[in-house]
C-alpha positions in Angstrom: 2.7 -28.1 -54.2 4.2 -29.5 -51.0 3.8 -33.1 -49.9 3.4 -34.4 -46.2 5.7 -37.2 -45.3 2.8 -39.6 -45.9 1.5 -38.3 -49.3 2.9 -41.4 -51.0 0.8 -43.6 -48.6 -2.5 -41.8 -49.3 -1.9 -42.1 -53.1 -1.3 -45.9 -52.6 -4.5 -46.1 -50.6 -6.4 -44.6 -53.5 -7.1 -41.2 -51.9 -8.4 -38.3 -54.0 -5.7 -35.8 -53.6 -6.4 -32.1 -53.8 -4.3 -28.8 -53.3 -5.0 -27.4 -49.8 -3.1 -24.6 -48.1 -0.1 -25.3 -50.5 -0.1 -29.0 -49.8 -1.2 -32.0 -51.7 -3.8 -33.5 -49.3 -6.2 -36.4 -49.2 -9.8 -35.1 -49.4 -11.4 -38.5 -49.4 -10.8 -42.3 -49.6 -14.1 -44.2 -49.8 -16.4 -41.3 -49.5 -17.4 -38.5 -47.1 -20.4 -40.1 -45.5 -18.7 -43.4 -44.8 -15.6 -41.7 -43.4 -17.8 -39.4 -41.3 -19.6 -42.3 -39.8 -16.4 -44.2 -39.0 -15.2 -41.2 -36.8 -18.6 -40.8 -35.1 -18.9 -44.4 -34.2 -15.4 -45.9 -34.2 -11.9 -44.6 -35.1 -10.4 -42.9 -38.0 -7.1 -41.3 -38.7 -6.4 -37.9 -40.5 -3.0 -36.8 -41.7 -3.0 -33.0 -40.8 0.7 -32.6 -41.1 0.1 -29.4 -43.1 -0.6 -27.5 -39.8 2.0 -25.1 -38.6 4.0 -25.4 -35.3 6.0 -22.7 -33.6 8.1 -23.0 -30.5 8.1 -19.9 -28.2 10.8 -20.2 -25.4 12.7 -18.4 -22.8 11.9 -16.1 -19.9 9.8 -13.8 -22.1 7.8 -16.5 -23.8 4.7 -16.1 -21.7 4.8 -12.3 -22.1 4.9 -12.5 -25.8 1.9 -15.1 -25.9 -0.1 -13.0 -23.5 0.4 -10.0 -25.8 -0.6 -11.7 -29.1 -3.3 -14.1 -28.0 -6.8 -13.4 -26.6 -7.0 -16.2 -24.1 -5.1 -16.2 -20.7 -2.1 -18.4 -21.2 -1.0 -17.7 -17.6 -3.6 -20.2 -16.5 -1.8 -23.1 -18.3 0.0 -25.7 -16.2 2.7 -27.9 -17.9 0.8 -30.4 -19.9 -2.3 -28.1 -20.6 -3.5 -27.0 -24.0 -5.7 -23.9 -24.7 -7.8 -22.8 -27.6 -7.1 -19.1 -28.5 -6.9 -16.6 -31.3 -4.6 -13.9 -32.5 -6.5 -10.7 -32.7 -5.4 -8.1 -35.3 -5.4 -4.4 -34.5 -8.5 -3.7 -36.7 -11.0 -5.8 -34.8 -10.5 -9.0 -36.7 -8.6 -12.3 -36.3 -5.2 -13.1 -37.7 -5.8 -16.8 -37.0 -7.1 -19.3 -34.4 -4.7 -21.5 -32.7 -3.9 -24.0 -29.8 -1.3 -23.1 -27.2 0.5 -26.0 -25.5 2.6 -25.4 -22.4 5.4 -28.0 -22.9 7.8 -26.9 -20.1 8.2 -24.1 -17.5 9.3 -21.5 -20.3 8.6 -23.5 -23.5 5.2 -23.1 -25.4 4.1 -24.8 -28.7 1.7 -22.8 -30.9 -0.2 -24.9 -33.5 -1.6 -22.7 -36.2 -3.6 -23.2 -39.5 -1.6 -24.3 -42.5 -2.7 -21.5 -44.8 -1.6 -18.9 -42.2 1.8 -20.2 -41.2 3.8 -17.3 -42.8 1.2 -14.6 -41.9 1.1 -15.8 -38.2 4.8 -16.0 -37.9 5.2 -12.4 -39.2 2.5 -11.2 -37.0 4.1 -12.7 -33.8 7.6 -11.7 -34.9 6.5 -8.0 -35.2 5.2 -8.0 -31.6 8.4 -9.7 -30.1 9.9 -6.6 -28.7 10.8 -8.6 -25.6 13.0 -11.0 -27.7 11.4 -14.2 -26.8 13.1 -17.1 -28.6 10.9 -18.1 -31.6 11.4 -21.2 -33.9 9.2 -22.2 -36.7 9.4 -26.1 -36.6 6.5 -26.6 -39.0 8.6 -28.3 -41.8 10.0 -30.9 -39.7 6.9 -32.1 -37.9 3.9 -34.3 -38.8 0.6 -34.4 -37.1 -1.9 -37.3 -37.0 -5.5 -36.9 -35.7 -6.7 -40.2 -34.3 -10.4 -39.5 -33.7 -13.5 -41.3 -32.5 -15.1 -43.1 -29.5 -12.8 -46.1 -30.0 -9.6 -44.2 -30.1 -8.6 -44.7 -26.5 -9.1 -48.5 -26.6 -7.6 -48.9 -30.1 -4.4 -47.1 -29.4 -3.6 -48.2 -25.8 -1.3 -51.0 -26.9 1.0 -48.5 -28.5 2.0 -46.6 -25.3 2.7 -47.3 -21.6 0.8 -44.1 -20.9 -2.7 -44.6 -19.6 -4.7 -43.0 -22.6 -8.0 -42.8 -20.6 -6.3 -40.6 -17.9 -5.3 -37.8 -20.6 -8.2 -35.4 -19.9 -9.7 -33.2 -22.8 -7.2 -30.3 -23.7 -4.3 -31.8 -21.9 -1.3 -33.8 -23.2 1.5 -36.1 -22.4 5.0 -36.4 -23.9 5.5 -40.1 -23.9 6.5 -43.2 -25.9 4.0 -44.1 -28.7 4.3 -46.7 -31.5 7.8 -47.4 -30.7 9.0 -43.7 -30.8 10.1 -41.8 -27.7 9.1 -38.2 -26.9 5.8 -38.1 -28.9 3.1 -35.5 -27.9 -0.1 -37.3 -27.2 -2.8 -34.5 -27.1 -6.4 -35.0 -26.1 -7.6 -32.6 -28.6 -9.3 -32.7 -32.1 -11.7 -31.1 -34.5 -14.4 -33.6 -34.6 -16.4 -33.8 -31.4 -15.9 -37.4 -31.1 -13.0 -37.8 -28.8 -9.5 -39.2 -29.5 -6.0 -37.7 -29.9 -3.6 -35.7 -32.0 -0.1 -37.2 -32.2 2.9 -34.9 -32.9 6.1 -36.5 -34.1 9.1 -35.9 -36.6 8.6 -36.4 -40.3 11.1 -39.1 -40.1 9.0 -41.0 -37.5 5.6 -40.5 -38.9 5.4 -43.5 -41.3 6.3 -45.9 -38.5 3.6 -44.2 -36.3 1.0 -44.5 -39.2 1.7 -48.2 -39.8 1.6 -49.1 -36.1 -1.7 -47.0 -35.6 -3.3 -49.0 -38.4 -2.0 -52.3 -37.1 -3.3 -51.6 -33.6 -6.6 -50.4 -34.8 -7.3 -53.2 -37.2 -9.7 -55.0 -34.8 -11.5 -51.6 -34.2 -12.3 -51.0 -38.0 -9.8 -48.2 -38.1 -9.8 -46.3 -41.5 -8.0 -43.3 -43.0 -10.1 -40.2 -43.2 -9.8 -37.2 -45.5 -10.3 -33.5 -45.2 -13.9 -33.5 -46.5 -15.2 -35.5 -43.5 -13.0 -33.4 -41.3 -15.1 -30.4 -42.4 -18.6 -32.1 -42.0 -17.4 -33.4 -38.5 -16.3 -29.9 -37.3 -19.4 -28.2 -38.7 -21.7 -30.6 -36.8 -20.0 -29.4 -33.6 -20.2 -25.8 -34.7 -16.3 -25.3 -34.7 -15.2 -22.3 -36.5 -13.1 -22.7 -39.7 -10.6 -19.9 -40.4 -11.3 -18.5 -43.7 -15.0 -19.3 -43.6 -16.5 -18.4 -40.2 -13.7 -16.3 -38.9 -11.2 -14.0 -40.7 -9.4 -10.8 -40.7 -12.7 -8.8 -40.6 -14.6 -10.9 -38.1 -14.1 -10.1 -34.3 -14.0 -12.9 -31.7 -17.0 -11.3 -30.1 -19.1 -11.4 -33.2 -18.0 -15.0 -33.8 -19.2 -16.2 -30.3 -15.6 -16.6 -29.2 -16.0 -14.3 -26.1 -15.1 -17.3 -24.0 -11.6 -17.3 -25.4 -11.3 -13.5 -25.0 -10.0 -12.7 -21.5 -10.1 -9.0 -20.6 -8.1 -9.8 -17.3 -4.9 -8.8 -19.3 -4.0 -6.5 -22.1 -3.5 -8.0 -25.5 -3.6 -6.7 -29.2 -6.8 -4.5 -29.7 -8.1 -5.6 -26.2 -9.6 -2.1 -25.5 -11.7 -2.1 -28.7 -12.8 -5.8 -28.2 -13.8 -5.0 -24.5 -15.9 -2.1 -25.7 -17.5 -4.4 -28.3 -18.3 -6.9 -25.5 -19.8 -4.3 -23.3 -21.8 -2.3 -25.9 -22.8 -5.3 -28.0 -22.2 -5.9 -31.7 -24.2 -5.4 -34.8 -23.8 -8.9 -36.3 -23.4 -12.3 -34.8 -22.5 -15.9 -35.9 -25.4 -18.1 -35.6 -26.1 -21.8 -36.2 -29.1 -22.8 -38.3 -30.8 -26.0 -39.4 -32.8 -26.2 -42.7 -36.5 -26.5 -42.1 -37.1 -27.1 -45.7 -35.1 -29.3 -48.1 -31.8 -27.5 -49.2 -28.1 -27.5 -48.6 -26.6 -24.1 -47.6 -23.3 -23.2 -49.0 -20.7 -20.5 -48.2 -21.7 -17.0 -49.4 -25.5 -18.0 -49.9 -27.4 -14.8 -48.9 -29.5 -15.1 -45.7 -32.8 -13.1 -45.8 -35.8 -12.4 -43.6 -39.5 -13.5 -44.3 -39.8 -10.3 -46.6 -36.7 -11.0 -48.6 -34.5 -8.3 -47.0 -30.8 -9.2 -46.8 -29.9 -10.0 -43.2 -26.6 -11.8 -43.6 -24.6 -14.5 -45.3 -23.8 -18.2 -44.9 -20.1 -18.9 -44.0 -20.2 -22.7 -43.8 -22.8 -25.3 -44.8 -23.3 -28.9 -45.6 -25.8 -31.7 -45.6 -25.1 -33.2 -42.1 -24.3 -36.9 -42.4 -25.5 -37.5 -38.8 -28.7 -35.5 -38.9 -29.6 -36.1 -42.6 -30.5 -32.3 -43.0 -28.9 -29.1 -44.2 -26.9 -27.4 -41.5 -24.9 -24.1 -41.4 -23.3 -21.2 -39.8 -23.6 -17.6 -40.9 -23.6 -14.0 -39.7 -26.9 -12.1 -39.4 -27.8 -8.8 -37.9 -28.2 -8.8 -34.1 -32.0 -8.4 -34.3 -32.4 -11.5 -36.3 -30.0 -13.7 -34.2 -32.4 -14.9 -31.6 -32.5 -18.7 -31.1 -35.6 -20.3 -32.7 -35.9 -17.4 -35.2 -36.9 -18.4 -38.7 -34.6 -17.1 -41.4 -34.4 -18.0 -45.1 -31.4 -19.2 -47.1 -31.3 -18.0 -50.8 -30.4 -21.2 -52.7 -30.1 -20.2 -56.4 -33.5 -18.5 -57.2 -35.4 -20.2 -54.3 -35.8 -18.9 -50.7 -35.6 -21.9 -48.3 -36.7 -21.7 -44.7 -34.3 -22.4 -41.9 -34.2 -22.0 -38.1 -31.6 -20.7 -35.7 -30.5 -23.3 -33.2 -28.1 -23.9 -30.3 -24.9 -25.6 -30.9 -23.7 -28.3 -31.3 -25.9 -29.6 -34.1 -24.7 -33.2 -33.2 -25.7 -34.0 -29.6 -23.7 -37.4 -29.6 
């Protein structure tokens, strides 16, 4: 089991540690609901240093990225970030990722921890143009400082105007006494804030200064369990749950990151899917009756016929009701449709709704 550069601090803070994507990670400190609340209303910090980082550089960098990702990276200016995915050649998704344009011919790809090796191999196989590739995952740490008070709480740590960094853009600047830190206005919570990329040797200083600066704002460390409830309230897909090697970006509602203005892996088949429609769709639902939906619970119609399966579900700390995502047949995917979740031996009523669940 690998540790992040901050694992010893999480243990000192009394975090419950669990194995996650090959790493020893903090799942919670004081409890999911309290931590969720901290991020929705204040500011909290996640150690997500298990994530993977690849540098793609040189004159063929963009060509390679355009070939392997679904979104159009040619639209990125230096300082822009873009959500995208790596389609496979069978209609599914290798991974979802964020692409950062760091310099003229330098891009940073941030991938899911559990897929680092898989993604690296996939991109390498397609690198016939010999773009320069470096896997820097082992040397870098990532902190997500999230919540509506993040800008105000962190402003004293940098000379950069944090309020001027727009959503899905980033700056390379001084932060917490360290030069050349990536300050990215991204995150997985829907409550604003930043993601901070720095070297492993620097992250403990950054962590300590972040907590010092945030003290008057009620800053707290947040575990992976609250990260999951926060992302689910926004309807953000989680790789391995809502998207995987067998789900297409079109089925998953990710048509907006699938740009057919260029050719990319399996683009012809996905374009056909977009034009002709798909047989199943990822939908969001709220429980009408009491019950907590969980991954793999069957979804049925009023007559008990199977129409799909839950991919993610929880009791929403903000809405105080069960919420979930799941794939259902196209015919049953209309908004406001009633569906039923099979929870053990009971069939519990739910309703298909528009995302996000949490309106803020």
